[in-house]
N, C-alpha and C positions, 0 to 999 in steps of 0.2 A: 449366109450368116455374117452379120456385121462384125467389125473389129471389137466393138464394145461388148457385143453379145458373146463373142469368142473368149474374151478375157474373163467375163463373168462365168462362162461355162468351165474354163480351166480352173478358176479359183474354186468353184463349187465342187468339182471333181477332186481336187487336192484336199479340200476340207473334208469331203466324204471319206476318202481313203485314210486320212489322218484319224478321223473319228473311229473308223472301223479298226484300224491298227491298235488304237488305244484301248477300245473295248475288248478286242481280242487278247491283248496283253493282260487284262484283268481277270480273265476266266481260264479254265483249264489248269488250275494250279494244284488240284488235289492229286498228288502223285500216287498215293496209295490206291485211290479209286481208279485212276487212269491205268495203273498196272494191272489191277484186277479185271478191268474191262478188256484190256489187251489179252490177258490170259484166256478169257471167255471167247474172244474173237478168234484167237489161235485155235482153240478147241473146235469151234464151228468150222473153220477152214480145213482142219484135218479131217473132220467128218465128211465134208463135201469134196475132199481131195483137191483143195485149192491152196494148200500150203506150199507155195512155190517160192516164197521170198528168200529163204535161206539158201537153197541151191543157186538161185539166180544171183544173189549177193556174193556168194563164194566164187562163182564164175567170173563176175565182173571184177572182183578184187584181184583175180589172177591176170587181168589184162589191164596194165597200168595206163596205157594211152586211152583206151576206151573209158577207164574210170575217170581220168582227167576230163575227157569230153563230157561225160555224164554229169560230173559235178558242175561244170560250167553251164551246161544246158539247164540244169536244175535251178541255178541262180538267175539265169537270163530271162526267165519268163516275165519279169517286170517290164523288160524292154518290149516283149511281144504285146503285152497289154497296152502300153503307151502307143506303140506303133499302130496297133489295130484301131485304137480310138481315133488317132490322127488321120489315118488313111480313110476310114469309113466316114469320118466327119467331113473330109474334103470331097469325097466321092458322092455321097448321098445324105443330105441332112435328115430326111425322113427316116431312113434306115438307121442312121446314127442315134436318133432319139429313141427308136424302138429298142435297139440293143443296149443302149444306156439304161433304159428302164429295167431290162433283164439283169444287168449288172448290179443295180441298186437292190433289186429283189433278192439276188443271191446273197448279198451281204446282210440283208435284214433277216433272211430265213436261216442262215447258217449259225449265227451267234447264239440263239437259244439252244440249238442242238449241242454246240460246243460246251455250253454251260451245263446242260443236263447230262451229257454223256462224254466226260473227258476220256481221252484214249491215248495211251502211250504208243509211240511209233515202234516198229520192229527194232530199230537201231538201239533203243533203250530196253525193250522188253523181251526180245527174242535172243536167247543165248547163242553165241557163235557168229553173230553178224558183225560186219565191218562198217563203221560209219564213214562211208566213202566221201560224202560231201565235206565232212570235217577234215578228212585226211588229204583230199586233193582239191578242195574248193578254194575260191579266191579269198574267202574270209577265214580261212584256216579252221579253227575249232569253234567257230561261231555256232555251228549247228548243234553243239552240245549245250547251249545256254538256255534252252527252253523248248517248248513244243509238246504239250500234252493234249493237243487238239488234232489228232490225226484222222478222225472220222467226222465228216468226209474229207478227202484230200482237196484242198483248195488249189494246189498246183494243177491237178487234173481238172478241177472245176474251172479255173481261169483259162486253161488251154482249150477246154471245150467251149467256153464262151467266145474265145478268139475265133475258133473255127466256125462257130455259129454266126458270128458277126460277119466274117469274110464271106461265108457261104450265102448269107442273106443278101449281101450287097452284090455279089457276082452272079447269083443264080439266074436273074432275069435275062442277062445278056451273054454270060459265059458259063452255062450250066456244067460243062465238063471241067473247066478250070476250077469252078467252085468246089468240086468234090475233093480237090487236092488239099484244101484247107484242113480236112480231117486227119491228114497225116500228122499234124502237130500234136494233137492230143494222144494219138497212138504212140508216138515217140515218148511223150511225157509219161504215159502209163508204164512203158518199159523202164524208163529211168527211175521213177519213184519206187518201183518194186525192186529193181536191181541195186539201188542205193540203200535199201532197207529203210526208206522213209514212210512207206505205206504198205498196208495189206491189200489183198485183192478186194476184199469187201469194202475197204475205204473208197476204192475206185467206183464200185457199184453205188455207194452213197453219193459220190460226186455226180454220177449220171442222173440219179434221182433229183438231186439238188438243182441242177441246171434245167432238167425237164420241168420241175415245179416252177422255177423262176420264169421260164419262157411261157409256160402255160398260164401262169398268173397274169403276166403282162399282156398276153393275147386276149384276155377277157376285158382289158381296158380299151377305150377308144384309141385308134391309131393316131399318133401325132399328126396334126394338120388335117385330119378328117373333118368334114363339115358337121356341125352340131345338128341334132335332130330338130325339126321345127317345133317351136314352143306353142303350147295351146294358149288360147286367150279368146277374148270376145271377138267373134268374127272369124276365128281361125278356120272353122269348118263351114263358113258362110259361102254359098255359091255365088259366083259373079254372074248375075243374070244378064249383064251386058255382053258377055262373051258368048260366042256361038258354041254349041255342043261339039265335043270331040276335040 
């Protein structure tokens, strides 16, 4: 990739993330509906015996050093996204273009769902939880300033995307090492639950989101793949001058 192309690529990604963040900030503001949806989700999780957020949150709140680490890990996923993009882009341009398509598809697919189904996170809607990221995080009480778009969890979604990108890049040459990439989203799942930022079903929604984005982009022609031959006059004409076979 040329330097000019790289500059345009970075500018396009920054503009795309800025647009996504702006649109994200405009939706999910219906607090009453978000709280009602959270109550419904809590009821479903109790029925399915998946209501593990409160005990996990109380356990983490009682271990201050782990709580600090969890809060920092929760915030640092931006660095993981940037690092993954840079590493994959330098390693394999074709893989980079493929996983970038999946990233864009994720952002396009999730916004309508956030608009249609606002969801209050456990730290707002589940009595007895401790907002660990607000208490121990680098930005202090910033986590209390918004966030009624908990379903699906984009923290888990982005960490799954990072793992998918690294796994795709490493799998052909280092299949065993490629599997280690999936440790990152597993850790993120534990963090978002224990910090009371997401429910278990939010995580299930993230898996569906990433699966849909990857599946959608798989239907498109791979970047750099040859175009199918175009039909036209003489396209199916046999070259009589050439010997058979």
